[in-house]
Each structure stands twice: as structure tokens, then as C-alpha cells.
mmCIF file as Biopython writes it, N, C-alpha, C and O atoms, coordinates in Angstrom:
data_model
#
loop_
_atom_site.group_PDB
_atom_site.id
_atom_site.type_symbol
_atom_site.label_atom_id
_atom_site.label_alt_id
_atom_site.label_comp_id
_atom_site.label_asym_id
_atom_site.label_entity_id
_atom_site.label_seq_id
_atom_site.pdbx_PDB_ins_code
_atom_site.Cartn_x
_atom_site.Cartn_y
_atom_site.Cartn_z
_atom_site.occupancy
_atom_site.B_iso_or_equiv
_atom_site.auth_seq_id
_atom_site.auth_asym_id
_atom_site.pdbx_PDB_model_num
ATOM 1   N N  . MET A ? 1  ? 115.542 121.742 26.490 1.0 0.0 1  A 1 
ATOM 2   C CA . MET A ? 1  ? 115.988 121.726 27.185 1.0 0.0 1  A 1 
ATOM 3   C C  . MET A ? 1  ? 118.070 121.935 27.241 1.0 0.0 1  A 1 
ATOM 4   O O  . MET A ? 1  ? 119.004 121.928 26.439 1.0 0.0 1  A 1 
ATOM 5   N N  . THR A ? 2  ? 117.856 122.092 28.679 1.0 0.0 2  A 1 
ATOM 6   C CA . THR A ? 2  ? 119.242 122.041 28.676 1.0 0.0 2  A 1 
ATOM 7   C C  . THR A ? 2  ? 119.897 120.867 28.809 1.0 0.0 2  A 1 
ATOM 8   O O  . THR A ? 2  ? 119.396 119.752 28.956 1.0 0.0 2  A 1 
ATOM 9   N N  . VAL A ? 3  ? 122.048 121.426 28.699 1.0 0.0 3  A 1 
ATOM 10  C CA . VAL A ? 3  ? 122.794 120.620 29.447 1.0 0.0 3  A 1 
ATOM 11  C C  . VAL A ? 3  ? 122.373 119.762 30.820 1.0 0.0 3  A 1 
ATOM 12  O O  . VAL A ? 3  ? 122.285 118.562 31.079 1.0 0.0 3  A 1 
ATOM 13  N N  . GLN A ? 4  ? 122.125 121.193 31.679 1.0 0.0 4  A 1 
ATOM 14  C CA . GLN A ? 4  ? 121.934 120.136 33.018 1.0 0.0 4  A 1 
ATOM 15  C C  . GLN A ? 4  ? 120.380 119.519 33.136 1.0 0.0 4  A 1 
ATOM 16  O O  . GLN A ? 4  ? 120.097 118.915 34.171 1.0 0.0 4  A 1 
ATOM 17  N N  . SER A ? 5  ? 119.465 119.652 32.184 1.0 0.0 5  A 1 
ATOM 18  C CA . SER A ? 5  ? 118.829 119.077 32.172 1.0 0.0 5  A 1 
ATOM 19  C C  . SER A ? 5  ? 117.983 117.550 31.869 1.0 0.0 5  A 1 
ATOM 20  O O  . SER A ? 5  ? 116.994 116.928 32.256 1.0 0.0 5  A 1 
ATOM 21  N N  . ASP A ? 6  ? 119.201 117.440 30.834 1.0 0.0 6  A 1 
ATOM 22  C CA . ASP A ? 6  ? 119.990 116.291 30.119 1.0 0.0 6  A 1 
ATOM 23  C C  . ASP A ? 6  ? 120.704 115.000 30.947 1.0 0.0 6  A 1 
ATOM 24  O O  . ASP A ? 6  ? 120.532 113.784 31.032 1.0 0.0 6  A 1 
ATOM 25  N N  . LEU A ? 7  ? 121.649 116.069 31.528 1.0 0.0 7  A 1 
ATOM 26  C CA . LEU A ? 7  ? 122.691 115.768 32.084 1.0 0.0 7  A 1 
ATOM 27  C C  . LEU A ? 7  ? 121.389 114.236 33.196 1.0 0.0 7  A 1 
ATOM 28  O O  . LEU A ? 7  ? 121.064 113.073 32.954 1.0 0.0 7  A 1 
ATOM 29  N N  . GLU A ? 8  ? 121.079 115.275 34.391 1.0 0.0 8  A 1 
ATOM 30  C CA . GLU A ? 8  ? 119.565 114.506 34.877 1.0 0.0 8  A 1 
ATOM 31  C C  . GLU A ? 8  ? 119.377 113.783 34.432 1.0 0.0 8  A 1 
ATOM 32  O O  . GLU A ? 8  ? 119.681 112.663 34.842 1.0 0.0 8  A 1 
ATOM 33  N N  . ARG A ? 9  ? 118.880 113.964 33.540 1.0 0.0 9  A 1 
ATOM 34  C CA . ARG A ? 9  ? 118.313 112.206 32.464 1.0 0.0 9  A 1 
ATOM 35  C C  . ARG A ? 9  ? 118.842 110.993 31.846 1.0 0.0 9  A 1 
ATOM 36  O O  . ARG A ? 9  ? 118.520 110.018 31.165 1.0 0.0 9  A 1 
ATOM 37  N N  . ALA A ? 10 ? 120.539 111.975 32.869 1.0 0.0 10 A 1 
ATOM 38  C CA . ALA A ? 10 ? 121.437 111.092 31.716 1.0 0.0 10 A 1 
ATOM 39  C C  . ALA A ? 10 ? 121.179 109.972 33.066 1.0 0.0 10 A 1 
ATOM 40  O O  . ALA A ? 10 ? 120.493 108.953 32.971 1.0 0.0 10 A 1 
ATOM 41  N N  . VAL A ? 11 ? 122.067 110.533 34.617 1.0 0.0 11 A 1 
ATOM 42  C CA . VAL A ? 11 ? 122.462 110.108 35.778 1.0 0.0 11 A 1 
ATOM 43  C C  . VAL A ? 11 ? 121.662 108.705 35.811 1.0 0.0 11 A 1 
ATOM 44  O O  . VAL A ? 11 ? 122.083 107.565 36.005 1.0 0.0 11 A 1 
ATOM 45  N N  . ALA A ? 12 ? 119.715 109.426 35.427 1.0 0.0 12 A 1 
ATOM 46  C CA . ALA A ? 12 ? 119.032 108.706 35.686 1.0 0.0 12 A 1 
ATOM 47  C C  . ALA A ? 12 ? 118.970 107.506 35.969 1.0 0.0 12 A 1 
ATOM 48  O O  . ALA A ? 12 ? 119.132 106.741 36.919 1.0 0.0 12 A 1 
ATOM 49  N N  . ASN A ? 13 ? 118.343 107.534 33.572 1.0 0.0 13 A 1 
ATOM 50  C CA . ASN A ? 13 ? 118.938 105.998 33.096 1.0 0.0 13 A 1 
ATOM 51  C C  . ASN A ? 13 ? 119.801 105.422 33.672 1.0 0.0 13 A 1 
ATOM 52  O O  . ASN A ? 13 ? 119.482 104.239 33.790 1.0 0.0 13 A 1 
ATOM 53  N N  . ALA A ? 14 ? 121.540 105.816 34.466 1.0 0.0 14 A 1 
ATOM 54  C CA . ALA A ? 14 ? 122.065 104.711 33.946 1.0 0.0 14 A 1 
ATOM 55  C C  . ALA A ? 14 ? 122.276 104.767 35.366 1.0 0.0 14 A 1 
ATOM 56  O O  . ALA A ? 14 ? 123.446 104.697 35.742 1.0 0.0 14 A 1 
ATOM 57  N N  . LYS A ? 15 ? 121.028 104.922 36.553 1.0 0.0 15 A 1 
ATOM 58  C CA . LYS A ? 15 ? 121.260 104.439 37.642 1.0 0.0 15 A 1 
ATOM 59  C C  . LYS A ? 15 ? 120.450 103.321 37.587 1.0 0.0 15 A 1 
ATOM 60  O O  . LYS A ? 15 ? 120.731 102.315 38.239 1.0 0.0 15 A 1 
ATOM 61  N N  . ALA A ? 16 ? 118.976 103.426 36.514 1.0 0.0 16 A 1 
ATOM 62  C CA . ALA A ? 16 ? 118.393 103.237 36.655 1.0 0.0 16 A 1 
ATOM 63  C C  . ALA A ? 16 ? 118.597 101.632 35.296 1.0 0.0 16 A 1 
ATOM 64  O O  . ALA A ? 16 ? 117.838 100.673 35.161 1.0 0.0 16 A 1 
ATOM 65  N N  . GLN A ? 17 ? 119.597 101.879 34.712 1.0 0.0 17 A 1 
ATOM 66  C CA . GLN A ? 17 ? 120.445 100.349 33.725 1.0 0.0 17 A 1 
ATOM 67  C C  . GLN A ? 17 ? 121.118 99.664  34.962 1.0 0.0 17 A 1 
ATOM 68  O O  . GLN A ? 17 ? 121.116 98.474  35.278 1.0 0.0 17 A 1 
ATOM 69  N N  . MET A ? 18 ? 121.704 100.762 35.586 1.0 0.0 18 A 1 
ATOM 70  C CA . MET A ? 18 ? 122.380 100.033 36.507 1.0 0.0 18 A 1 
ATOM 71  C C  . MET A ? 18 ? 121.730 98.403  37.922 1.0 0.0 18 A 1 
ATOM 72  O O  . MET A ? 18 ? 122.083 97.322  38.394 1.0 0.0 18 A 1 
ATOM 73  N N  . GLY A ? 19 ? 120.157 99.858  37.941 1.0 0.0 19 A 1 
ATOM 74  C CA . GLY A ? 19 ? 119.456 98.820  39.111 1.0 0.0 19 A 1 
ATOM 75  C C  . GLY A ? 19 ? 119.015 97.509  38.200 1.0 0.0 19 A 1 
ATOM 76  O O  . GLY A ? 19 ? 118.641 96.435  38.671 1.0 0.0 19 A 1 
ATOM 77  N N  . MET A ? 20 ? 119.149 97.851  36.687 1.0 0.0 20 A 1 
ATOM 78  C CA . MET A ? 20 ? 118.491 95.981  36.239 1.0 0.0 20 A 1 
ATOM 79  C C  . MET A ? 20 ? 119.554 95.610  36.505 1.0 0.0 20 A 1 
ATOM 80  O O  . MET A ? 20 ? 119.564 94.805  37.436 1.0 0.0 20 A 1 
ATOM 81  N N  . TYR A ? 21 ? 120.575 95.868  36.046 1.0 0.0 21 A 1 
ATOM 82  C CA . TYR A ? 21 ? 121.945 94.675  35.976 1.0 0.0 21 A 1 
ATOM 83  C C  . TYR A ? 21 ? 122.049 93.800  36.450 1.0 0.0 21 A 1 
ATOM 84  O O  . TYR A ? 21 ? 122.297 92.683  35.995 1.0 0.0 21 A 1 
ATOM 85  N N  . ALA A ? 22 ? 121.824 94.247  37.785 1.0 0.0 22 A 1 
ATOM 86  C CA . ALA A ? 22 ? 121.657 94.030  39.210 1.0 0.0 22 A 1 
ATOM 87  C C  . ALA A ? 22 ? 120.796 93.384  39.382 1.0 0.0 22 A 1 
ATOM 88  O O  . ALA A ? 22 ? 121.157 92.525  40.187 1.0 0.0 22 A 1 
ATOM 89  N N  . GLN A ? 23 ? 119.537 93.206  39.039 1.0 0.0 23 A 1 
ATOM 90  C CA . GLN A ? 23 ? 118.644 92.063  39.474 1.0 0.0 23 A 1 
ATOM 91  C C  . GLN A ? 23 ? 118.409 90.245  38.127 1.0 0.0 23 A 1 
ATOM 92  O O  . GLN A ? 23 ? 118.032 89.089  38.322 1.0 0.0 23 A 1 
ATOM 93  N N  . PHE A ? 24 ? 118.993 91.179  36.680 1.0 0.0 24 A 1 
ATOM 94  C CA . PHE A ? 24 ? 119.520 90.405  35.781 1.0 0.0 24 A 1 
ATOM 95  C C  . PHE A ? 24 ? 120.578 89.114  36.913 1.0 0.0 24 A 1 
ATOM 96  O O  . PHE A ? 24 ? 120.459 87.963  37.335 1.0 0.0 24 A 1 
ATOM 97  N N  . GLU A ? 25 ? 121.337 89.990  36.962 1.0 0.0 25 A 1 
ATOM 98  C CA . GLU A ? 25 ? 122.178 89.285  37.898 1.0 0.0 25 A 1 
ATOM 99  C C  . GLU A ? 25 ? 122.079 88.120  39.119 1.0 0.0 25 A 1 
ATOM 100 O O  . GLU A ? 25 ? 122.553 87.000  39.313 1.0 0.0 25 A 1 
ATOM 101 N N  . ALA A ? 26 ? 120.999 89.242  39.964 1.0 0.0 26 A 1 
ATOM 102 C CA . ALA A ? 26 ? 120.563 87.749  40.967 1.0 0.0 26 A 1 
ATOM 103 C C  . ALA A ? 26 ? 119.239 87.122  40.756 1.0 0.0 26 A 1 
ATOM 104 O O  . ALA A ? 26 ? 118.339 87.049  41.593 1.0 0.0 26 A 1 
ATOM 105 N N  . SER A ? 27 ? 119.222 86.588  39.292 1.0 0.0 27 A 1 
ATOM 106 C CA . SER A ? 27 ? 118.316 86.426  39.157 1.0 0.0 27 A 1 
ATOM 107 C C  . SER A ? 27 ? 118.864 84.714  38.085 1.0 0.0 27 A 1 
ATOM 108 O O  . SER A ? 27 ? 118.059 83.914  37.608 1.0 0.0 27 A 1 
ATOM 109 N N  . THR A ? 28 ? 119.763 84.658  38.031 1.0 0.0 28 A 1 
ATOM 110 C CA . THR A ? 28 ? 120.260 83.694  37.445 1.0 0.0 28 A 1 
ATOM 111 C C  . THR A ? 28 ? 122.039 82.791  38.127 1.0 0.0 28 A 1 
ATOM 112 O O  . THR A ? 28 ? 123.227 82.837  38.449 1.0 0.0 28 A 1 
ATOM 113 N N  . THR A ? 29 ? 121.114 82.275  37.974 1.0 0.0 29 A 1 
ATOM 114 C CA . THR A ? 29 ? 122.543 80.599  38.801 1.0 0.0 29 A 1 
ATOM 115 C C  . THR A ? 29 ? 123.812 80.640  37.561 1.0 0.0 29 A 1 
ATOM 116 O O  . THR A ? 29 ? 124.905 80.589  38.124 1.0 0.0 29 A 1 
ATOM 117 N N  . ASP A ? 30 ? 123.975 80.732  35.736 1.0 0.0 30 A 1 
ATOM 118 C CA . ASP A ? 30 ? 124.801 81.635  35.645 1.0 0.0 30 A 1 
ATOM 119 C C  . ASP A ? 30 ? 125.777 82.000  35.636 1.0 0.0 30 A 1 
ATOM 120 O O  . ASP A ? 30 ? 125.999 83.110  35.152 1.0 0.0 30 A 1 
ATOM 121 N N  . PRO A ? 31 ? 126.764 81.242  36.155 1.0 0.0 31 A 1 
ATOM 122 C CA . PRO A ? 31 ? 128.518 81.573  36.222 1.0 0.0 31 A 1 
ATOM 123 C C  . PRO A ? 31 ? 128.939 82.956  35.628 1.0 0.0 31 A 1 
ATOM 124 O O  . PRO A ? 31 ? 129.081 84.040  36.194 1.0 0.0 31 A 1 
ATOM 125 N N  . ALA A ? 32 ? 129.092 82.609  34.362 1.0 0.0 32 A 1 
ATOM 126 C CA . ALA A ? 32 ? 129.457 83.581  32.800 1.0 0.0 32 A 1 
ATOM 127 C C  . ALA A ? 32 ? 128.710 84.637  33.397 1.0 0.0 32 A 1 
ATOM 128 O O  . ALA A ? 32 ? 129.335 85.449  34.079 1.0 0.0 32 A 1 
ATOM 129 N N  . ALA A ? 33 ? 126.844 84.829  33.185 1.0 0.0 33 A 1 
ATOM 130 C CA . ALA A ? 33 ? 126.051 85.390  33.518 1.0 0.0 33 A 1 
ATOM 131 C C  . ALA A ? 33 ? 125.906 86.307  33.829 1.0 0.0 33 A 1 
ATOM 132 O O  . ALA A ? 33 ? 125.563 87.388  33.350 1.0 0.0 33 A 1 
ATOM 133 N N  . LYS A ? 34 ? 126.294 85.749  35.111 1.0 0.0 34 A 1 
ATOM 134 C CA . LYS A ? 34 ? 126.191 87.225  36.886 1.0 0.0 34 A 1 
ATOM 135 C C  . LYS A ? 34 ? 127.895 87.596  36.277 1.0 0.0 34 A 1 
ATOM 136 O O  . LYS A ? 34 ? 128.292 88.741  36.060 1.0 0.0 34 A 1 
ATOM 137 N N  . LYS A ? 35 ? 128.748 86.299  36.076 1.0 0.0 35 A 1 
ATOM 138 C CA . LYS A ? 35 ? 130.073 87.899  36.113 1.0 0.0 35 A 1 
ATOM 139 C C  . LYS A ? 35 ? 129.643 89.236  35.078 1.0 0.0 35 A 1 
ATOM 140 O O  . LYS A ? 35 ? 130.066 90.392  35.060 1.0 0.0 35 A 1 
ATOM 141 N N  . MET A ? 36 ? 128.626 88.542  34.248 1.0 0.0 36 A 1 
ATOM 142 C CA . MET A ? 36 ? 128.796 89.525  32.384 1.0 0.0 36 A 1 
ATOM 143 C C  . MET A ? 36 ? 127.846 90.721  33.152 1.0 0.0 36 A 1 
ATOM 144 O O  . MET A ? 36 ? 128.409 91.808  33.288 1.0 0.0 36 A 1 
ATOM 145 N N  . TRP A ? 37 ? 126.737 90.628  33.557 1.0 0.0 37 A 1 
ATOM 146 C CA . TRP A ? 37 ? 125.834 91.748  34.474 1.0 0.0 37 A 1 
ATOM 147 C C  . TRP A ? 37 ? 126.707 92.186  35.435 1.0 0.0 37 A 1 
ATOM 148 O O  . TRP A ? 37 ? 127.443 93.169  35.525 1.0 0.0 37 A 1 
ATOM 149 N N  . ASN A ? 38 ? 126.470 91.262  36.118 1.0 0.0 38 A 1 
ATOM 150 C CA . ASN A ? 38 ? 128.046 92.484  37.678 1.0 0.0 38 A 1 
ATOM 151 C C  . ASN A ? 38 ? 128.803 93.648  37.199 1.0 0.0 38 A 1 
ATOM 152 O O  . ASN A ? 38 ? 129.084 94.756  37.656 1.0 0.0 38 A 1 
ATOM 153 N N  . GLU A ? 39 ? 129.090 92.838  35.843 1.0 0.0 39 A 1 
ATOM 154 C CA . GLU A ? 39 ? 130.052 93.714  34.627 1.0 0.0 39 A 1 
ATOM 155 C C  . GLU A ? 39 ? 129.928 95.042  34.530 1.0 0.0 39 A 1 
ATOM 156 O O  . GLU A ? 39 ? 130.531 96.037  34.932 1.0 0.0 39 A 1 
ATOM 157 N N  . MET A ? 40 ? 128.571 94.679  33.610 1.0 0.0 40 A 1 
ATOM 158 C CA . MET A ? 40 ? 128.110 95.955  33.249 1.0 0.0 40 A 1 
ATOM 159 C C  . MET A ? 40 ? 127.081 96.933  33.916 1.0 0.0 40 A 1 
ATOM 160 O O  . MET A ? 40 ? 126.181 97.552  33.348 1.0 0.0 40 A 1 
ATOM 161 N N  . ALA A ? 41 ? 127.411 96.935  35.239 1.0 0.0 41 A 1 
ATOM 162 C CA . ALA A ? 41 ? 126.326 97.418  36.544 1.0 0.0 41 A 1 
ATOM 163 C C  . ALA A ? 41 ? 127.341 97.831  36.953 1.0 0.0 41 A 1 
ATOM 164 O O  . ALA A ? 41 ? 127.199 98.986  37.353 1.0 0.0 41 A 1 
ATOM 165 N N  . GLN A ? 42 ? 128.534 97.384  37.084 1.0 0.0 42 A 1 
ATOM 166 C CA . GLN A ? 42 ? 129.501 98.903  37.808 1.0 0.0 42 A 1 
ATOM 167 C C  . GLN A ? 42 ? 130.139 99.178  36.587 1.0 0.0 42 A 1 
ATOM 168 O O  . GLN A ? 42 ? 130.962 99.979  37.031 1.0 0.0 42 A 1 
ATOM 169 N N  . ASP A ? 43 ? 130.471 99.100  34.960 1.0 0.0 43 A 1 
ATOM 170 C CA . ASP A ? 43 ? 130.399 99.854  34.170 1.0 0.0 43 A 1 
ATOM 171 C C  . ASP A ? 43 ? 129.359 101.705 34.573 1.0 0.0 43 A 1 
ATOM 172 O O  . ASP A ? 43 ? 129.502 102.911 34.776 1.0 0.0 43 A 1 
ATOM 173 N N  . MET A ? 44 ? 128.339 100.544 34.442 1.0 0.0 44 A 1 
ATOM 174 C CA . MET A ? 44 ? 127.311 102.192 34.455 1.0 0.0 44 A 1 
ATOM 175 C C  . MET A ? 44 ? 127.365 103.005 35.696 1.0 0.0 44 A 1 
ATOM 176 O O  . MET A ? 44 ? 127.426 104.233 35.757 1.0 0.0 44 A 1 
ATOM 177 N N  . LYS A ? 45 ? 127.329 102.042 36.810 1.0 0.0 45 A 1 
ATOM 178 C CA . LYS A ? 45 ? 128.475 102.637 38.198 1.0 0.0 45 A 1 
ATOM 179 C C  . LYS A ? 45 ? 129.196 104.026 38.157 1.0 0.0 45 A 1 
ATOM 180 O O  . LYS A ? 45 ? 128.982 105.114 38.692 1.0 0.0 45 A 1 
ATOM 181 N N  . ARG A ? 46 ? 130.629 103.278 36.849 1.0 0.0 46 A 1 
ATOM 182 C CA . ARG A ? 46 ? 131.388 104.077 36.823 1.0 0.0 46 A 1 
ATOM 183 C C  . ARG A ? 46 ? 130.812 105.736 35.876 1.0 0.0 46 A 1 
ATOM 184 O O  . ARG A ? 46 ? 131.076 106.926 36.045 1.0 0.0 46 A 1 
ATOM 185 N N  . HIS A ? 47 ? 130.236 105.231 35.224 1.0 0.0 47 A 1 
ATOM 186 C CA . HIS A ? 47 ? 129.570 106.388 34.645 1.0 0.0 47 A 1 
ATOM 187 C C  . HIS A ? 47 ? 128.910 107.521 35.390 1.0 0.0 47 A 1 
ATOM 188 O O  . HIS A ? 47 ? 129.062 108.719 35.150 1.0 0.0 47 A 1 
ATOM 189 N N  . VAL A ? 48 ? 127.936 106.825 36.597 1.0 0.0 48 A 1 
ATOM 190 C CA . VAL A ? 48 ? 126.873 107.755 37.561 1.0 0.0 48 A 1 
ATOM 191 C C  . VAL A ? 48 ? 128.235 108.640 37.973 1.0 0.0 48 A 1 
ATOM 192 O O  . VAL A ? 48 ? 128.286 109.850 38.195 1.0 0.0 48 A 1 
ATOM 193 N N  . ASP A ? 49 ? 129.218 107.753 38.003 1.0 0.0 49 A 1 
ATOM 194 C CA . ASP A ? 49 ? 130.571 108.772 38.999 1.0 0.0 49 A 1 
ATOM 195 C C  . ASP A ? 49 ? 130.627 109.449 38.545 1.0 0.0 49 A 1 
ATOM 196 O O  . ASP A ? 49 ? 129.933 110.360 38.995 1.0 0.0 49 A 1 
ATOM 197 N N  . SER A ? 50 ? 131.167 109.686 37.666 1.0 0.0 50 A 1 
ATOM 198 C CA . SER A ? 50 ? 132.127 110.541 36.041 1.0 0.0 50 A 1 
ATOM 199 C C  . SER A ? 50 ? 131.090 111.441 36.294 1.0 0.0 50 A 1 
ATOM 200 O O  . SER A ? 50 ? 131.470 112.537 36.703 1.0 0.0 50 A 1 
ATOM 201 N N  . LEU A ? 51 ? 129.390 111.222 36.111 1.0 0.0 51 A 1 
ATOM 202 C CA . LEU A ? 51 ? 128.610 112.302 35.164 1.0 0.0 51 A 1 
ATOM 203 C C  . LEU A ? 51 ? 128.223 112.708 36.371 1.0 0.0 51 A 1 
ATOM 204 O O  . LEU A ? 51 ? 127.319 113.543 36.364 1.0 0.0 51 A 1 
ATOM 205 N N  . THR A ? 52 ? 128.823 112.215 37.883 1.0 0.0 52 A 1 
ATOM 206 C CA . THR A ? 52 ? 127.148 113.574 39.089 1.0 0.0 52 A 1 
ATOM 207 C C  . THR A ? 52 ? 129.100 114.568 39.479 1.0 0.0 52 A 1 
ATOM 208 O O  . THR A ? 52 ? 129.077 115.792 39.612 1.0 0.0 52 A 1 
ATOM 209 N N  . PRO A ? 53 ? 129.687 114.243 39.527 1.0 0.0 53 A 1 
ATOM 210 C CA . PRO A ? 53 ? 130.746 115.531 40.121 1.0 0.0 53 A 1 
ATOM 211 C C  . PRO A ? 53 ? 130.227 116.543 38.452 1.0 0.0 53 A 1 
ATOM 212 O O  . PRO A ? 53 ? 129.702 117.455 39.091 1.0 0.0 53 A 1 
ATOM 213 N N  . ARG A ? 54 ? 130.112 116.788 37.626 1.0 0.0 54 A 1 
ATOM 214 C CA . ARG A ? 54 ? 129.410 117.206 36.909 1.0 0.0 54 A 1 
ATOM 215 C C  . ARG A ? 54 ? 128.244 118.042 37.517 1.0 0.0 54 A 1 
ATOM 216 O O  . ARG A ? 54 ? 128.156 119.245 37.763 1.0 0.0 54 A 1 
ATOM 217 N N  . LEU A ? 55 ? 127.370 116.991 37.679 1.0 0.0 55 A 1 
ATOM 218 C CA . LEU A ? 55 ? 126.124 117.561 37.350 1.0 0.0 55 A 1 
ATOM 219 C C  . LEU A ? 55 ? 126.099 118.610 38.928 1.0 0.0 55 A 1 
ATOM 220 O O  . LEU A ? 55 ? 125.302 119.534 39.095 1.0 0.0 55 A 1 
ATOM 221 N N  . SER A ? 56 ? 126.957 118.265 39.749 1.0 0.0 56 A 1 
ATOM 222 C CA . SER A ? 56 ? 127.229 119.073 40.827 1.0 0.0 56 A 1 
ATOM 223 C C  . SER A ? 56 ? 127.783 120.250 40.479 1.0 0.0 56 A 1 
ATOM 224 O O  . SER A ? 56 ? 127.205 121.270 40.857 1.0 0.0 56 A 1 
ATOM 225 N N  . TYR A ? 57 ? 128.853 120.352 39.793 1.0 0.0 57 A 1 
ATOM 226 C CA . TYR A ? 57 ? 129.627 121.785 39.447 1.0 0.0 57 A 1 
ATOM 227 C C  . TYR A ? 57 ? 128.154 122.486 39.068 1.0 0.0 57 A 1 
ATOM 228 O O  . TYR A ? 57 ? 127.671 123.312 39.842 1.0 0.0 57 A 1 
ATOM 229 N N  . LEU A ? 58 ? 127.215 121.969 37.371 1.0 0.0 58 A 1 
ATOM 230 C CA . LEU A ? 58 ? 126.120 122.591 37.324 1.0 0.0 58 A 1 
ATOM 231 C C  . LEU A ? 58 ? 125.394 122.987 37.684 1.0 0.0 58 A 1 
ATOM 232 O O  . LEU A ? 58 ? 124.524 123.649 37.119 1.0 0.0 58 A 1 
ATOM 233 N N  . GLU A ? 59 ? 125.517 122.684 38.866 1.0 0.0 59 A 1 
ATOM 234 C CA . GLU A ? 59 ? 123.682 123.110 40.007 1.0 0.0 59 A 1 
ATOM 235 C C  . GLU A ? 59 ? 124.418 124.329 40.882 1.0 0.0 59 A 1 
ATOM 236 O O  . GLU A ? 59 ? 123.601 125.225 41.095 1.0 0.0 59 A 1 
ATOM 237 N N  . LYS A ? 60 ? 125.925 124.653 41.529 1.0 0.0 60 A 1 
ATOM 238 C CA . LYS A ? 60 ? 126.454 125.522 41.158 1.0 0.0 60 A 1 
ATOM 239 C C  . LYS A ? 60 ? 126.958 126.257 41.187 1.0 0.0 60 A 1 
ATOM 240 O O  . LYS A ? 60 ? 127.267 127.010 42.110 1.0 0.0 60 A 1 
ATOM 241 N N  . ASN A ? 61 ? 127.241 126.233 39.898 1.0 0.0 61 A 1 
ATOM 242 C CA . ASN A ? 61 ? 126.979 127.266 38.616 1.0 0.0 61 A 1 
ATOM 243 C C  . ASN A ? 61 ? 126.067 128.079 38.106 1.0 0.0 61 A 1 
ATOM 244 O O  . ASN A ? 61 ? 126.064 129.299 38.266 1.0 0.0 61 A 1 
ATOM 245 N N  . ASN A ? 62 ? 125.421 127.569 37.602 1.0 0.0 62 A 1 
ATOM 246 C CA . ASN A ? 62 ? 124.142 127.584 36.550 1.0 0.0 62 A 1 
ATOM 247 C C  . ASN A ? 62 ? 122.805 128.857 37.356 1.0 0.0 62 A 1 
ATOM 248 O O  . ASN A ? 62 ? 121.816 128.850 38.089 1.0 0.0 62 A 1 
ATOM 249 N N  . PRO A ? 63 ? 123.793 129.917 36.472 1.0 0.0 63 A 1 
ATOM 250 C CA . PRO A ? 63 ? 122.477 130.849 37.779 1.0 0.0 63 A 1 
ATOM 251 C C  . PRO A ? 63 ? 121.215 130.404 37.129 1.0 0.0 63 A 1 
ATOM 252 O O  . PRO A ? 63 ? 120.408 131.090 37.756 1.0 0.0 63 A 1 
ATOM 253 N N  . LEU A ? 64 ? 120.480 129.673 36.243 1.0 0.0 64 A 1 
ATOM 254 C CA . LEU A ? 64 ? 119.335 129.367 35.808 1.0 0.0 64 A 1 
ATOM 255 C C  . LEU A ? 64 ? 118.441 128.548 37.164 1.0 0.0 64 A 1 
ATOM 256 O O  . LEU A ? 64 ? 117.608 128.999 37.950 1.0 0.0 64 A 1 
ATOM 257 N N  . TYR A ? 65 ? 119.043 127.156 37.012 1.0 0.0 65 A 1 
ATOM 258 C CA . TYR A ? 65 ? 119.960 126.884 38.058 1.0 0.0 65 A 1 
ATOM 259 C C  . TYR A ? 65 ? 119.302 127.622 39.891 1.0 0.0 65 A 1 
ATOM 260 O O  . TYR A ? 65 ? 118.348 127.337 40.615 1.0 0.0 65 A 1 
ATOM 261 N N  . GLN A ? 66 ? 119.805 128.065 39.929 1.0 0.0 66 A 1 
ATOM 262 C CA . GLN A ? 66 ? 120.132 129.066 41.757 1.0 0.0 66 A 1 
ATOM 263 C C  . GLN A ? 66 ? 118.820 129.985 41.599 1.0 0.0 66 A 1 
ATOM 264 O O  . GLN A ? 66 ? 118.063 130.296 42.518 1.0 0.0 66 A 1 
ATOM 265 N N  . GLN A ? 67 ? 118.672 130.462 39.869 1.0 0.0 67 A 1 
ATOM 266 C CA . GLN A ? 67 ? 116.983 131.348 40.468 1.0 0.0 67 A 1 
ATOM 267 C C  . GLN A ? 67 ? 115.282 130.704 40.539 1.0 0.0 67 A 1 
ATOM 268 O O  . GLN A ? 67 ? 114.398 131.385 41.059 1.0 0.0 67 A 1 
ATOM 269 N N  . HIS A ? 68 ? 114.970 129.193 39.888 1.0 0.0 68 A 1 
ATOM 270 C CA . HIS A ? 68 ? 114.738 128.324 40.244 1.0 0.0 68 A 1 
ATOM 271 C C  . HIS A ? 68 ? 114.273 128.088 41.290 1.0 0.0 68 A 1 
ATOM 272 O O  . HIS A ? 68 ? 113.090 128.223 41.603 1.0 0.0 68 A 1 
ATOM 273 N N  . GLN A ? 69 ? 116.042 127.320 42.631 1.0 0.0 69 A 1 
ATOM 274 C CA . GLN A ? 69 ? 116.173 127.120 43.634 1.0 0.0 69 A 1 
ATOM 275 C C  . GLN A ? 69 ? 116.017 128.640 44.833 1.0 0.0 69 A 1 
ATOM 276 O O  . GLN A ? 69 ? 116.003 128.502 46.056 1.0 0.0 69 A 1 
ATOM 277 N N  . GLN A ? 70 ? 115.942 129.654 44.300 1.0 0.0 70 A 1 
ATOM 278 C CA . GLN A ? 70 ? 115.475 130.874 45.084 1.0 0.0 70 A 1 
ATOM 279 C C  . GLN A ? 70 ? 114.313 131.527 45.203 1.0 0.0 70 A 1 
ATOM 280 O O  . GLN A ? 70 ? 113.931 132.407 45.975 1.0 0.0 70 A 1 
ATOM 281 N N  . LYS A ? 71 ? 113.524 130.624 43.798 1.0 0.0 71 A 1 
ATOM 282 C CA . LYS A ? 71 ? 111.579 131.439 43.936 1.0 0.0 71 A 1 
ATOM 283 C C  . LYS A ? 71 ? 111.301 130.506 45.827 1.0 0.0 71 A 1 
ATOM 284 O O  . LYS A ? 71 ? 111.920 129.931 46.723 1.0 0.0 71 A 1 
ATOM 285 N N  . PRO A ? 72 ? 110.025 130.930 45.448 1.0 0.0 72 A 1 
ATOM 286 C CA . PRO A ? 72 ? 109.157 130.996 45.952 1.0 0.0 72 A 1 
ATOM 287 C C  . PRO A ? 72 ? 108.134 129.537 45.887 1.0 0.0 72 A 1 
ATOM 288 O O  . PRO A ? 72 ? 107.051 129.515 46.472 1.0 0.0 72 A 1 
#
């Protein structure tokens, strides 16, 4: 595994977790639980927002990734 592929997996997992938290929030009527799930989803969004620029940087500057993209 490369740093880039690890980062891709981390972003995908964070997005999945964010979606799960949003589902949990939607499925409860308890205001305290709704607030907790919403805050946790927002935390995961911050993680995704922090990791995505780094992933973009690696995609643009990683010679191995660029070679892979150019193959037929």
C-alpha cells in the first residue's frame, strides 16, 4: 500500500462514517442523540475536508499515479 492508497481509503471510510451518523441522526427523535450524531457527522466532514486537499496534491504530484493514469 502506498500513502496515496491509504489516504484514499481513509477518505472513503470517513465519508461512509459521516453517512452512517447522518442516518442515525435521522432515525432518532431524542434531541440529545440528534445533536450528538450531528456533531459527530460534522467532525467526520472536517476530516474529509482536511484529507481531500492532501489527496488531490498527491494525485497531481505522485509520478506513480501519473504513470498509472497514462496507461491505455
